[in-house]
C-alpha positions as CSV (number, residue, x, y, z in Angstrom):
1,M,-40.1,-24.1,-111.4
2,S,-39.6,-27.2,-109.2
3,I,-36.3,-29.0,-109.2
4,K,-36.4,-32.7,-109.1
5,P,-33.9,-34.4,-106.9
6,Q,-31.2,-36.2,-108.8
7,L,-31.0,-39.9,-107.9
8,A,-27.7,-41.7,-107.8
9,H,-27.1,-43.9,-110.8
10,P,-27.8,-47.6,-109.9
11,N,-24.4,-48.6,-111.3
12,A,-22.5,-45.9,-109.4
13,G,-19.9,-47.1,-106.9
14,P,-20.2,-46.8,-103.2
15,S,-20.3,-43.3,-101.8
16,P,-17.1,-42.0,-100.1
17,V,-18.8,-42.0,-96.8
18,R,-19.8,-45.7,-97.0
19,L,-16.4,-46.6,-98.3
20,A,-14.7,-44.8,-95.5
21,A,-17.0,-46.6,-93.0
22,I,-16.1,-50.0,-94.5
23,L,-12.3,-49.2,-94.4
24,R,-12.7,-48.1,-90.8
25,L,-14.3,-51.4,-89.8
26,L,-11.7,-53.4,-91.8
27,L,-8.7,-51.5,-90.2
28,L,-10.1,-52.0,-86.7
29,T,-10.8,-55.7,-87.3
30,V,-7.3,-56.4,-88.5
31,A,-5.9,-54.4,-85.6
32,A,-8.0,-56.4,-83.1
33,V,-6.8,-59.7,-84.6
34,L,-3.2,-58.5,-84.4
35,F,-3.6,-57.4,-80.8
36,A,-5.0,-60.8,-79.9
37,L,-1.9,-62.4,-81.3
38,H,0.1,-60.6,-78.6
39,F,-1.3,-63.0,-76.0
40,F,0.1,-66.1,-77.7
41,H,3.2,-67.7,-76.1
42,L,3.5,-65.2,-73.2
43,S,6.1,-67.3,-71.4
44,A,8.4,-67.5,-74.5
45,D,11.8,-65.8,-74.8
46,F,12.2,-62.4,-76.1
47,P,12.5,-63.2,-79.8
48,N,15.9,-64.5,-80.5
49,H,17.9,-63.1,-83.5
50,S,15.6,-60.1,-83.6
51,P,16.9,-56.6,-84.6
52,W,16.9,-55.5,-80.9
53,T,19.7,-56.4,-78.5
54,D,18.4,-55.2,-75.2
55,W,19.6,-56.3,-71.8
56,S,16.2,-55.8,-70.3
57,K,15.3,-59.3,-71.4
58,Y,17.7,-60.7,-68.8
59,T,16.9,-58.4,-65.8
60,D,14.2,-55.7,-66.0
61,E,11.0,-57.8,-65.7
62,G,12.2,-59.0,-62.4
63,W,14.0,-55.9,-61.2
64,Y,11.1,-53.5,-61.5
65,G,8.4,-55.9,-60.3
66,E,10.6,-57.5,-57.6
67,A,8.8,-55.7,-54.7
68,A,5.5,-57.2,-55.8
69,I,7.1,-60.6,-56.4
70,R,8.9,-60.7,-53.0
71,H,5.9,-59.5,-51.1
72,Y,3.6,-62.1,-52.6
73,L,6.1,-65.0,-52.3
74,F,8.0,-64.2,-49.1
75,G,5.8,-61.7,-47.2
76,H,8.1,-58.7,-47.4
77,W,9.1,-56.6,-50.3
78,Y,12.3,-55.0,-49.0
79,F,15.7,-56.8,-48.8
80,K,18.0,-54.5,-47.0
81,G,21.3,-53.8,-48.8
82,D,20.0,-55.4,-52.0
83,F,18.7,-53.6,-55.1
84,N,15.3,-52.2,-54.3
85,P,14.2,-50.0,-57.2
86,A,10.6,-49.9,-56.0
87,V,11.5,-47.3,-53.4
88,A,11.9,-44.7,-56.2
89,L,9.6,-46.4,-58.8
90,P,6.6,-47.9,-56.9
91,M,3.8,-47.6,-59.4
92,W,4.4,-50.7,-61.5
93,P,5.1,-53.1,-58.6
94,A,2.0,-51.8,-56.9
95,V,-0.1,-52.6,-60.0
96,E,1.6,-56.0,-60.3
97,F,0.9,-56.9,-56.7
98,L,-2.8,-56.2,-57.1
99,A,-2.8,-58.6,-60.2
100,F,-0.7,-61.2,-58.4
101,R,-3.3,-61.5,-55.7
102,F,-5.6,-62.9,-58.3
103,T,-3.2,-64.8,-60.6
104,G,-0.2,-65.7,-58.5
105,V,3.4,-64.9,-59.6
106,S,4.4,-66.0,-63.0
107,P,5.8,-64.5,-66.3
108,I,2.4,-65.1,-67.9
109,A,0.6,-63.1,-65.3
110,A,3.0,-60.2,-65.4
111,R,3.1,-60.0,-69.2
112,A,-0.7,-60.4,-69.6
113,L,-1.0,-57.4,-67.2
114,T,1.4,-55.4,-69.4
115,L,-0.8,-56.2,-72.4
116,G,-3.8,-55.0,-70.4
117,V,-1.9,-51.7,-70.0
118,F,-1.3,-51.7,-73.8
119,A,-5.0,-52.1,-74.3
120,I,-5.6,-49.0,-72.2
121,T,-3.0,-47.2,-74.3
122,L,-4.8,-48.2,-77.5
123,L,-8.2,-47.1,-76.2
124,T,-6.9,-43.8,-74.9
125,F,-5.1,-42.9,-78.2
126,Y,-8.2,-43.9,-80.1
127,R,-10.3,-41.5,-78.0
128,L,-7.7,-38.7,-78.3
129,I,-7.5,-39.0,-82.1
130,Q,-11.3,-39.1,-82.4
131,L,-11.5,-36.0,-80.1
132,Y,-9.1,-34.0,-82.3
133,S,-10.0,-35.3,-85.8
134,R,-12.9,-34.3,-88.0
135,P,-13.5,-34.9,-91.7
136,R,-12.7,-31.9,-93.9
137,T,-15.9,-32.3,-96.1
138,H,-19.3,-33.7,-95.6
139,D,-18.8,-36.5,-98.2
140,S,-15.4,-37.6,-97.1
141,G,-16.8,-40.0,-94.4
142,P,-15.5,-40.5,-90.9
143,S,-11.9,-39.9,-90.2
144,L,-9.6,-42.9,-90.6
145,A,-6.7,-41.5,-88.4
146,A,-7.7,-43.5,-85.3
147,P,-8.1,-46.8,-87.1
148,I,-4.9,-46.3,-89.0
149,A,-3.1,-45.6,-85.7
150,M,-4.6,-48.7,-84.1
151,L,-3.4,-50.9,-87.1
152,L,0.1,-49.5,-87.0
153,L,0.5,-49.9,-83.3
154,C,-0.9,-53.5,-83.2
155,A,1.1,-54.5,-86.3
156,S,4.4,-53.2,-85.2
157,P,6.9,-56.0,-84.1
158,F,8.7,-53.4,-82.1
159,F,5.6,-52.9,-79.9
160,Y,4.9,-56.6,-80.0
161,V,8.2,-57.5,-78.3
162,F,8.4,-54.7,-75.8
163,E,4.7,-54.3,-74.9
164,R,4.8,-58.0,-73.9
165,M,7.5,-57.4,-71.4
166,A,6.7,-56.5,-67.8
167,I,8.8,-53.4,-67.8
168,L,8.1,-49.7,-66.9
169,E,7.8,-48.2,-70.4
170,P,4.3,-49.5,-71.3
171,L,2.8,-48.1,-68.1
172,L,4.5,-44.8,-68.7
173,I,3.0,-44.5,-72.2
174,A,-0.5,-45.4,-70.9
175,L,-0.3,-42.8,-68.1
176,T,0.9,-40.1,-70.4
177,A,-1.8,-40.8,-72.9
178,L,-4.4,-40.7,-70.1
179,A,-2.9,-37.4,-68.9
180,L,-3.3,-35.9,-72.3
181,L,-6.9,-37.1,-72.4
182,A,-7.6,-35.6,-68.9
183,A,-6.0,-32.3,-69.9
184,S,-8.2,-32.2,-73.0
185,H,-11.3,-32.2,-70.8
186,L,-10.3,-29.7,-68.2
187,H,-12.9,-27.1,-67.1
188,S,-12.6,-23.8,-65.3
189,L,-14.0,-24.6,-61.9
190,H,-16.3,-21.7,-61.2
191,L,-18.6,-22.0,-58.2
192,F,-21.6,-20.7,-60.1
193,T,-24.2,-23.5,-60.6
194,P,-27.8,-22.6,-61.3
195,T,-29.9,-24.3,-58.6
196,N,-33.0,-24.4,-60.7
197,L,-31.4,-26.3,-63.6
198,S,-31.0,-30.0,-64.0
199,P,-27.5,-31.2,-65.2
200,R,-28.8,-31.5,-68.7
201,S,-31.2,-28.5,-68.9
202,D,-30.9,-25.6,-71.3
203,P,-28.9,-22.6,-70.2
204,P,-30.7,-19.7,-68.5
205,Q,-31.8,-16.9,-70.9
206,N,-30.7,-14.1,-68.6
207,L,-27.0,-14.4,-67.9
208,S,-26.5,-10.9,-66.8
209,S,-25.7,-12.0,-63.2
210,R,-23.4,-14.8,-64.3
211,P,-19.7,-14.2,-63.9
212,E,-17.8,-13.8,-67.2
213,R,-16.7,-17.2,-68.5
214,S,-13.1,-18.1,-69.0
215,A,-11.6,-18.9,-72.4
216,V,-12.2,-22.5,-71.7
217,E,-15.9,-22.1,-71.1
218,R,-16.5,-19.7,-74.1
219,S,-17.3,-21.5,-77.3
220,P,-14.3,-21.0,-79.5
221,Y,-16.6,-20.3,-82.5
222,S,-19.2,-18.1,-80.8
223,S,-17.5,-14.9,-81.8
224,G,-17.5,-15.7,-85.5
225,A,-13.8,-16.6,-85.6
226,P,-13.0,-19.3,-88.1
227,A,-12.8,-22.8,-86.7
228,P,-9.5,-24.5,-86.5
229,S,-8.8,-26.4,-89.7
230,Y,-8.1,-29.6,-88.0
231,L,-11.8,-29.8,-87.1
232,G,-12.8,-29.6,-90.8
233,T,-15.8,-28.0,-92.4
234,Q,-18.3,-29.3,-89.9
235,A,-16.9,-27.2,-87.1
236,S,-16.7,-24.3,-89.5
237,T,-20.3,-24.7,-90.5
238,A,-21.3,-24.8,-86.8
239,A,-19.3,-21.6,-86.3
240,K,-21.4,-19.8,-88.9
241,G,-24.6,-20.7,-87.1
242,S,-26.0,-23.2,-89.6
243,A,-28.3,-25.9,-88.3
244,P,-26.6,-29.1,-87.4
245,T,-27.1,-32.1,-89.6
246,A,-27.6,-35.7,-88.6
247,N,-24.2,-36.9,-89.7
248,K,-22.2,-34.2,-88.0
249,A,-19.7,-35.3,-85.4
250,A,-20.4,-34.3,-81.8
251,P,-18.7,-31.2,-80.4
252,L,-15.4,-31.7,-78.6
253,D,-17.2,-31.2,-75.2
254,P,-20.7,-30.5,-73.9
255,K,-21.5,-26.9,-73.0
256,P,-20.2,-26.1,-69.6
257,W,-23.6,-25.5,-68.1
258,T,-24.8,-29.0,-69.1
259,L,-22.1,-30.7,-66.9
260,N,-22.7,-31.7,-63.4
261,P,-20.2,-29.8,-61.2
262,A,-18.8,-33.1,-59.9
263,L,-18.2,-34.4,-63.4
264,R,-16.5,-31.1,-64.4
265,F,-14.1,-31.7,-61.5
266,L,-13.2,-35.3,-62.5
267,P,-10.6,-34.4,-65.2
268,T,-8.9,-32.0,-62.8
269,I,-8.6,-34.7,-60.2
270,A,-7.6,-37.3,-62.7
271,L,-4.8,-35.1,-64.0
272,G,-3.6,-34.3,-60.5
273,L,-3.3,-38.1,-59.8
274,L,-1.8,-39.0,-63.2
275,L,1.1,-36.6,-63.1
276,P,2.7,-38.0,-59.9
277,A,1.8,-41.5,-61.1
278,M,3.9,-40.9,-64.2
279,V,6.9,-39.7,-62.2
280,L,6.6,-42.6,-59.8
281,T,6.4,-45.0,-62.7
282,K,9.6,-43.7,-64.3
283,T,11.3,-40.5,-63.4
284,T,12.0,-39.7,-67.1
285,A,8.3,-38.7,-67.2
286,I,9.5,-35.2,-66.4
287,F,10.6,-34.9,-70.0
288,L,7.0,-35.5,-71.1
289,M,5.4,-32.7,-69.1
290,P,5.7,-30.1,-71.9
291,A,3.3,-32.1,-74.0
292,I,0.7,-32.1,-71.3
293,A,1.3,-28.4,-70.6
294,Y,0.6,-27.7,-74.3
295,I,-2.7,-29.4,-74.3
296,V,-3.7,-27.4,-71.2
297,W,-2.7,-24.2,-72.9
298,A,-4.6,-25.2,-76.1
299,R,-7.6,-26.1,-73.9
300,A,-7.4,-22.6,-72.5
301,G,-7.6,-21.0,-75.9
302,Y,-3.8,-20.4,-76.0
303,R,-4.1,-17.8,-73.3
304,L,-1.7,-17.8,-70.3
305,R,-4.0,-16.8,-67.4
306,P,-6.8,-19.2,-68.3
307,A,-4.2,-21.9,-68.7
308,I,-2.7,-21.2,-65.3
309,R,-6.2,-21.4,-63.8
310,L,-6.7,-24.8,-65.4
311,A,-3.3,-26.1,-64.4
312,I,-3.0,-24.8,-60.8
313,I,-5.1,-27.4,-59.0
314,P,-3.6,-30.5,-60.9
315,A,-0.1,-29.1,-60.4
316,I,-0.6,-28.5,-56.6
317,M,-2.1,-32.0,-56.3
318,A,0.8,-33.6,-58.1
319,V,3.5,-31.8,-56.1
320,A,1.7,-32.5,-52.8
321,I,1.4,-36.2,-53.6
322,W,5.0,-36.6,-54.6
323,L,6.3,-34.6,-51.6
324,A,4.1,-36.6,-49.2
325,Y,5.5,-39.9,-50.6
326,F,9.1,-38.7,-50.5
327,L,8.9,-37.0,-47.1
328,L,6.7,-39.5,-45.2
329,F,7.9,-42.7,-46.8
330,V,11.2,-42.5,-48.6
331,R,13.2,-40.0,-46.5
332,P,12.7,-41.5,-43.1
333,H,13.3,-45.1,-44.1
334,Y,14.7,-45.7,-47.6
335,L,16.7,-42.6,-48.6
336,S,19.9,-44.6,-49.4
337,D,17.9,-46.9,-51.7
338,Y,16.3,-43.9,-53.4
339,R,19.6,-42.2,-54.1
340,Y,21.3,-45.5,-55.1
341,L,18.9,-45.9,-58.1
342,F,20.2,-42.7,-59.6
343,S,23.8,-43.2,-58.8
344,A,23.7,-46.7,-60.3
345,N,22.8,-45.0,-63.7
346,A,25.6,-42.4,-63.5
347,Y,27.9,-44.5,-65.7
348,T,26.3,-43.0,-68.8
349,G,25.7,-39.5,-69.9
350,I,25.9,-37.1,-72.8
351,E,29.2,-35.6,-71.4
352,L,31.0,-38.9,-71.9
353,A,31.2,-38.5,-75.7
354,P,31.2,-35.7,-78.2
355,Y,27.8,-34.0,-78.3
356,S,27.5,-34.4,-82.1
357,T,28.2,-38.1,-81.9
358,V,25.6,-38.6,-79.1
359,I,22.9,-36.7,-80.9
360,L,23.6,-38.5,-84.2
361,N,23.5,-41.9,-82.6
362,T,20.3,-41.0,-80.7
363,I,18.5,-40.0,-83.9
364,T,19.8,-42.8,-86.1
365,D,19.1,-45.5,-83.6
366,G,15.4,-44.6,-83.8
367,V,15.2,-46.8,-86.8
368,W,14.6,-49.6,-84.3
369,M,11.0,-48.4,-84.3
370,G,10.5,-49.4,-88.0
371,H,12.5,-49.2,-91.2
372,V,9.5,-47.6,-93.0
373,L,7.7,-45.8,-90.1
374,Y,10.7,-43.9,-88.7
375,P,11.9,-42.3,-92.0
376,L,8.3,-41.6,-92.9
377,F,8.0,-39.6,-89.6
378,F,10.7,-37.1,-90.9
379,V,8.9,-36.9,-94.3
380,V,5.7,-36.1,-92.5
381,L,7.5,-33.4,-90.4
382,A,8.9,-31.8,-93.5
383,L,5.6,-31.9,-95.4
384,A,3.8,-30.4,-92.4
385,I,6.3,-27.5,-92.2
386,F,6.5,-26.7,-95.9
387,W,3.2,-27.9,-97.4
388,R,0.5,-28.7,-94.8
389,P,1.2,-26.3,-91.9
390,R,-2.4,-26.5,-90.7
391,L,-1.4,-29.8,-89.1
392,F,0.2,-27.7,-86.4
393,S,-3.2,-26.1,-85.6
394,N,-4.3,-29.5,-84.2
395,P,-3.3,-29.4,-80.5
396,L,-2.8,-33.2,-80.5
397,F,-0.3,-33.1,-83.3
398,T,1.8,-30.4,-81.6
399,A,1.6,-32.1,-78.2
400,L,2.8,-35.4,-79.7
401,L,5.7,-33.6,-81.3
402,L,6.6,-32.2,-77.9
403,W,6.3,-35.7,-76.4
404,T,8.6,-37.1,-79.0
405,G,11.1,-34.3,-78.7
406,G,11.1,-34.4,-75.0
407,Y,11.9,-38.1,-74.8
408,F,14.6,-37.8,-77.5
409,A,16.1,-35.1,-75.3
410,F,16.2,-37.6,-72.4
411,L,17.7,-40.3,-74.7
412,A,20.5,-38.0,-75.7
413,Y,21.1,-36.8,-72.1
414,H,21.2,-40.3,-70.7
415,N,23.2,-41.7,-73.6
416,N,22.3,-45.3,-72.9
417,L,20.7,-46.1,-76.2
418,Q,18.8,-49.3,-75.4
419,P,15.9,-50.2,-77.8
420,R,13.3,-50.3,-75.0
421,Y,13.8,-46.6,-74.2
422,Y,12.7,-45.8,-77.8
423,L,9.3,-47.4,-77.1
424,V,8.1,-44.2,-75.3
425,A,8.9,-42.2,-78.3
426,A,7.6,-44.7,-80.8
427,A,4.0,-44.4,-79.6
428,P,3.6,-40.7,-80.4
429,I,5.5,-41.0,-83.6
430,T,3.1,-43.8,-84.8
431,V,0.1,-41.6,-84.0
432,L,1.7,-38.6,-85.7
433,V,2.2,-40.6,-88.9
434,A,-1.4,-41.8,-88.8
435,L,-2.7,-38.2,-88.3
436,A,-0.6,-37.0,-91.2
437,I,-1.7,-39.8,-93.5
438,E,-5.4,-39.0,-92.9
439,S,-4.8,-35.3,-93.3
440,F,-3.1,-35.8,-96.7
441,R,-5.8,-38.3,-97.7
442,Q,-8.5,-35.6,-97.4
443,S,-7.6,-33.5,-100.3
444,S,-9.8,-31.0,-102.1
445,G,-11.4,-32.1,-105.4
446,R,-12.5,-35.5,-106.5
447,G,-9.5,-36.3,-108.6
448,M,-7.0,-35.2,-105.9
449,R,-9.0,-37.1,-103.2
450,I,-8.8,-40.3,-105.2
451,A,-5.1,-40.0,-105.9
452,S,-4.3,-39.0,-102.3
453,S,-6.5,-41.9,-101.0
454,I,-4.5,-44.4,-103.1
455,L,-1.2,-42.9,-102.0
456,A,-2.4,-43.1,-98.3
457,A,-3.4,-46.8,-98.8
458,I,0.0,-47.6,-100.3
459,T,1.8,-45.9,-97.4
460,V,-0.2,-47.7,-94.8
461,L,0.4,-51.1,-96.5
462,A,4.1,-50.3,-96.9
463,I,4.4,-49.9,-93.1
464,A,2.0,-52.6,-92.0
465,V,2.7,-55.5,-94.3
466,P,6.4,-56.0,-93.5
467,D,5.6,-55.4,-89.8
468,I,2.8,-58.1,-89.9
469,V,5.1,-60.6,-91.6
470,T,7.8,-60.1,-88.9
471,Q,5.3,-60.3,-86.1
472,L,3.7,-63.5,-87.5
473,D,7.2,-65.0,-87.6
474,F,7.7,-64.2,-83.9
475,V,4.3,-65.8,-83.2
476,L,4.9,-68.9,-85.2
477,H,8.4,-69.6,-84.0
478,P,8.6,-69.0,-80.2
479,D,11.6,-70.2,-78.1
480,Y,11.6,-71.2,-74.5
481,T,15.3,-71.4,-73.7
482,F,15.3,-69.1,-70.7
483,L,12.3,-70.7,-69.1
484,A,13.7,-74.2,-69.7
485,A,17.0,-73.2,-68.1
486,A,15.2,-71.6,-65.1
487,N,13.1,-74.8,-64.6
488,A,16.1,-77.0,-64.8
489,I,17.9,-74.9,-62.3
490,K,14.9,-75.0,-60.0
491,R,14.9,-78.8,-60.1
492,I,18.6,-79.0,-59.2
493,I,18.3,-76.5,-56.3
494,L,15.2,-78.1,-54.8
495,A,16.8,-81.6,-55.0
496,D,19.7,-80.4,-52.7
497,P,18.5,-80.1,-49.1
498,T,22.0,-79.2,-47.8
499,H,22.2,-75.8,-49.4
500,S,20.1,-72.7,-49.0
501,H,17.7,-72.0,-51.9
502,L,18.8,-68.4,-52.1
503,I,20.2,-67.5,-55.5
504,L,22.9,-64.9,-56.2
505,S,22.7,-63.6,-59.8
506,I,22.3,-60.6,-62.1
507,S,19.2,-62.3,-63.4
508,G,18.1,-63.5,-60.0
509,S,14.9,-61.3,-60.1
510,D,13.8,-62.8,-63.4
511,L,14.6,-66.3,-62.1
512,T,12.4,-65.6,-59.0
513,L,9.6,-64.5,-61.3
514,M,9.9,-67.8,-63.2
515,T,10.6,-70.2,-60.4
516,G,9.6,-68.7,-57.1
517,L,13.1,-69.2,-55.6
518,P,14.4,-66.3,-53.6
519,S,17.3,-64.3,-55.0
520,I,19.6,-61.3,-54.5
521,D,21.5,-59.3,-57.1
522,D,25.2,-59.8,-57.7
523,D,25.8,-56.4,-59.3
524,F,23.5,-53.8,-57.8
525,G,22.8,-53.0,-54.1
526,T,23.4,-50.5,-51.5
527,L,25.9,-52.9,-49.7
528,D,29.0,-54.1,-51.4
529,L,28.8,-57.6,-52.8
530,D,31.0,-59.2,-50.1
531,Q,28.9,-57.7,-47.4
532,R,25.6,-58.8,-49.1
533,V,27.0,-62.3,-49.4
534,K,28.1,-62.4,-45.8
535,Q,24.7,-61.1,-44.7
536,Y,22.4,-63.3,-46.8
537,R,24.6,-66.4,-47.3
538,P,23.3,-67.6,-50.7
539,G,23.5,-71.3,-51.6
540,W,23.9,-70.9,-55.3
541,Y,25.4,-68.5,-57.8
542,I,24.2,-68.2,-61.4
543,A,26.3,-66.4,-64.0
544,W,26.1,-65.7,-67.7
545,N,28.9,-67.3,-69.7
546,E,31.7,-66.8,-67.1
547,L,32.5,-66.1,-63.4
548,D,33.8,-62.6,-63.1
549,D,36.9,-61.9,-61.0
550,D,35.1,-59.4,-58.7
551,K,32.4,-62.0,-58.0
552,M,35.0,-64.6,-57.2
553,D,36.8,-62.2,-54.9
554,A,33.5,-61.7,-52.9
555,L,32.7,-65.4,-52.7
556,T,36.0,-67.2,-52.0
557,P,36.4,-66.0,-48.4
558,L,33.2,-67.9,-47.5
559,Y,32.7,-70.5,-50.2
560,H,34.2,-73.0,-52.5
561,V,32.6,-72.3,-55.9
562,E,31.6,-75.5,-57.6
563,R,30.3,-75.5,-61.2
564,V,27.2,-77.8,-61.4
565,A,25.5,-77.3,-64.7
566,A,25.2,-75.0,-67.8
567,F,22.2,-74.3,-69.9
568,P,22.1,-72.5,-73.3
569,A,19.6,-69.6,-73.2
570,M,18.9,-66.6,-75.4
571,D,21.0,-65.4,-78.3
572,D,23.3,-62.6,-77.1
573,P,27.0,-63.7,-77.6
574,D,27.9,-62.2,-74.3
575,R,24.9,-63.8,-72.5
576,N,23.8,-67.1,-74.1
577,L,25.0,-69.7,-71.5
578,L,23.5,-69.8,-68.0
579,I,25.9,-71.4,-65.6
580,L,24.9,-72.8,-62.2
581,Y,27.4,-72.8,-59.4
582,R,27.0,-74.4,-56.0
583,L,28.4,-72.5,-53.1
584,D,30.0,-74.9,-50.6
585,P,30.9,-73.2,-47.3
586,T,34.6,-73.1,-46.7
587,I,35.6,-75.5,-43.9
588,Q,37.0,-73.3,-41.2
589,T,40.0,-75.0,-39.5
590,P,39.4,-74.8,-35.8
591,E,42.1,-73.0,-33.8
592,V,44.2,-75.5,-31.8
593,R,44.7,-74.3,-28.3
594,T,47.5,-76.0,-26.3
595,H,47.5,-75.9,-22.5
596,K,50.7,-74.2,-21.4
597,P,52.3,-75.7,-18.3
598,H,51.7,-73.7,-15.2
599,I,54.9,-71.9,-14.2
600,P,54.9,-70.8,-10.6
601,K,55.9,-67.3,-9.7
602,P,59.6,-66.8,-9.1
603,L,60.7,-67.8,-5.6
604,V,61.2,-64.8,-3.4
605,T,63.5,-65.4,-0.4
606,K,65.3,-63.1,1.8
607,I,69.0,-62.9,1.8
608,G,70.5,-65.9,3.5
609,Q,67.1,-67.7,3.7
610,Q,66.9,-71.3,2.4
611,P,63.8,-72.5,0.4
612,S,61.3,-74.7,2.1
613,P,60.9,-78.4,1.2
614,E,57.7,-77.6,-0.7
615,Q,59.5,-75.0,-2.7
616,L,62.3,-77.3,-3.5
617,E,59.8,-79.9,-4.9
618,H,58.9,-77.4,-7.6
């Protein structure tokens, strides 16, 4: 008896596969539009009256790119005795200098470069999520985890304001994501390569002479073990030896024997370069190493010895590069500047307050990431533990949890809870929420799948819609108060040929980025302020709101401080008025030297001897 194939009813709705594909395209399109909005008004202020009061908007864009700015504008990157953070953190200024060679120095160039780094972050996370996500059933369509993550990252006003700033955190996030991707493609570097095979040929039939493959090279499903649940039923089907279908996702990696040996070595080299690059971008990258180590361990089949074999070469490369930089460049020439960067941050720490208070503040301040997203992260964590534990079988999910936990550990240890520091933790949290939403959406049974899909859509909209509204408000209402103040200051300084153009200011580096005028810092430096002032002889001093006593004490021995102008800028009550002072050199009263009359030596005569006529004249 033949069975006729059943045709879909002409009035039936779109299939789940087609619907998922449409949603995927829609989510990515909206994310792309929102990302494009980041490039509007790049020279505008950090949004005034925003929920984030962060002092980086006054200083950090100039501080951490100052070596590149100075080298391009003045021909040398190092000002002896001043604040030189590039000695310990050289990666971002090196990247900026390469960009400035093509664009020149400006806030727009620096911030556009940061958005380029953000684009790399988005593409890397997209690839990572795709690598570790598979649909649970054949008819559930492609995974939506990656498009949901892209939408949430591009819609977030928190990412909008801080990913547009030329600071260190965006580059650290990008390098960490790239390191996770490189670790996901590591191969055991055996020297065996069949000489009679092309890079894409089939494996030899007789492998008796081939050395035993490591856990990385062995197919995780070749022994009949069940496939990890995060790969879904397609991987499980492949594990059982069934024939592949046309709509199946590609395996995580090609078979080892199909890779050119040079290509197999690329992820190892990449990871060996990325690890020191992370530390030389921001030393807090050390707290992110457990996440990368976990991916390596998962890549090795959760076995210690294969994991060590995978990690040994990248680890040796990373340590060698960092030691070479420190021993050959820093120690002989700039050790005091290197040490100063860490001593300057010693005013904060977990030991300065009760541990419980510090930990509570560290956790509660995470709401800066988003009033819906951040609480939802804890809901996801609870559901993953008590209801959907298979999420932890996904190596990316666990690695991102280690990333988040590691950086929260740093935040508590450092105890300087500025919003920008939370950006490094916000990236993995956003991806974790996207992974969880997609996992909960793919429920078993048609009715449950429909209900869970509706709930997932409501959740995504609850996060994205308020974020988009806030972001559009920032885009439509930009302010340019800081840039206007900087340009007005530049006009005043250039119009006065009698004073040096050198600026002394806590925001001097940012002013140099905006105006091209040279500057030194009035707060940080390896020399005391009075010594820096004596050495560099600035012509102008720029302060926020008031002239502090310690600054006055350093200036008055050499200058009369004359207030010239004041400009409203930014919205912080402590820093919303930029005041320009002219430094007039103190007139030194010359020492009056009077000529003393010449007094002849006492007359010496013998007893009874009378003085001569010449002596008597005196």
